[in-house]
N, C-alpha and C positions, 0 to 999 in steps of 0.2 A: 749587456747594455741594451736599452731600448733604442733601436736605429730608426726612430721616426721623429720628425718635427711637425708640429701642428697637425698631426694626424696623417702625414704623408711619410711613406717610407723614405729614408734618406738616400737609398740607393738610386732612387729615380732622381734625386737632386744631384748627388756626387757624380753619376754617371755622365751628365752634360759636362762637368769640369774635365773629366778624362778625355772625353771624346774631342774637346776643344783643345786642351793643353798638350797632350801628347803630339798631335799633328803640328801644332804651332811651334812647340819646341823644337820638334824634328825638323821643320821648315827653316827655322832661325839657325839651328846648327848646321844644316847643309848650305845655306846662304853664307854663313860665316866661314864655311870651308872652301867654298869656291869662288867668292867674290870679295876682294880685299876691302873696297869701299863699303860694303855692307857689314864686314866683320868690324870695322872701325866704329860703325854706328851701333851694332848690336851689342857688342862688348859683352859684358857679364849677363845680358838679358836671357840668352839661350840657356846658360846653366841654371839660372834662377827658375826660368819657366820649367825646365826638366825637372828639377827639384820639388817644385809645387806638384807637378804630375806624378813624381814618384811618391810623395806623401798621400795624393789622393787615390792612387790605385789600390793599396790594401785596405784604405778605409771603405772604398767602394766595393770591394770584393767581401769584406766583412759584412757590410750592410746588405748586399746582395744575397749572402748565405743566411742572414737572418730573415730576409724576405722569403726566400725560398722555402722556409720552414713554415710559413703562413699562407702558401698557395699551393694549388694542386701540382704534384710532381708528373712531369711529362718527359717523354724522351728529348723534345726540344729544349726544355728547361735543363736537363742534364748536360746536353751539349753545350749549351751557352755557358754553364758553370765550368765545365772542362776547359772550355776555350778561354774563359776569364782567368783561370788560374796561370795560364801562360803568359800574361802581360807583365808580371811583376820583373822577371829577369830582363825583359826588353827594356823597360823603364829604368831600371838600375844602370843597364848598359848606356841607355841615352844620356842619363845624367852624367855618369862617369866619363864618357867620350867628350860630351859638350864642355864639361869642367876641364879635361886634359887639353882639349883643343884651344879653348879659352886662354889656360895658363901657358900653353906652348906659345901661341902668338903673343901674349901680354909680357912673359918673362924670358922667352929664349930668342925668338925669331927676330924680331924687330931690332934694327941697330941701336936704338936707345934701351932696349930691354936690359933688366938688371943682370941677367946671367947670359948675356949674348955671347960672351966669350968662352963658355963651357964647350960649345961645338964649334971649333974654328972652321971646319970645312963645310964649304957653302953646298957641296953635293950631298953631304951628310944631313945637313939641315933640310935641304929640298927634298930628299928621299923620305925623311921622317915625317915631314909636312904632307907629302903624297899619302904616306900610309895612314897617318891619322885622318885625313880627308876621305879616303876610301872607306875607312871603318866607320867614319861617322854617316857617311852616305847609306852604307848597307844597314847599319843599325837604325837609321832614321827611316827608311823604307819599310824595313821589317816591323819595326813598331808601329807604324801608321797601317800597315796592312793588317796586323794583329788587331788593332783597335776596330778596324772596319769589319773584320771577320767576326769579332766578338759582338760588336753592335747589331750586325745583320743577323746573327743567331739568336740575339736577345729581342730583336723585332719580331723575328718569326715565332718565338716562344709566346710572346705576349698576344701578337695580332693575328697570326695565320689562322683561318676560319673562325675568327672571333665576330665578324660583321658580314652583312649582306648588302 
């Protein structure tokens, strides 16, 4: 596939979506995990944002590999490409946990939830809610850190020693 649009490499365009959507989805998931009022307003938005980010990650990597074949190979570019390949598992985990968390609060935990009677013990529901929240926070932080590290390495690969 020709990964360009109007003469521009699509990687340059897609990367902006990843850089914005992964941290925003992570923030929305964390807010939904720790703040009930935000959870009610965010609703399904966190999983949807995480899904769009998840779709963009492999597209961005593919477009980046296409672009890498058309520029000079450098150690910095190699580092960037290696780091970029680590983001997909984090994006999958972020989407999965944001979805589980949304479903948990929508269908199980709240009194009016469809399956609220499945877990009768309040302690069990509270414990599982805390476990889900902790996992969401860990994955949100890790995915955001990964995006920052990948972006920083890509910036170095493109711009380091390229201007005066």
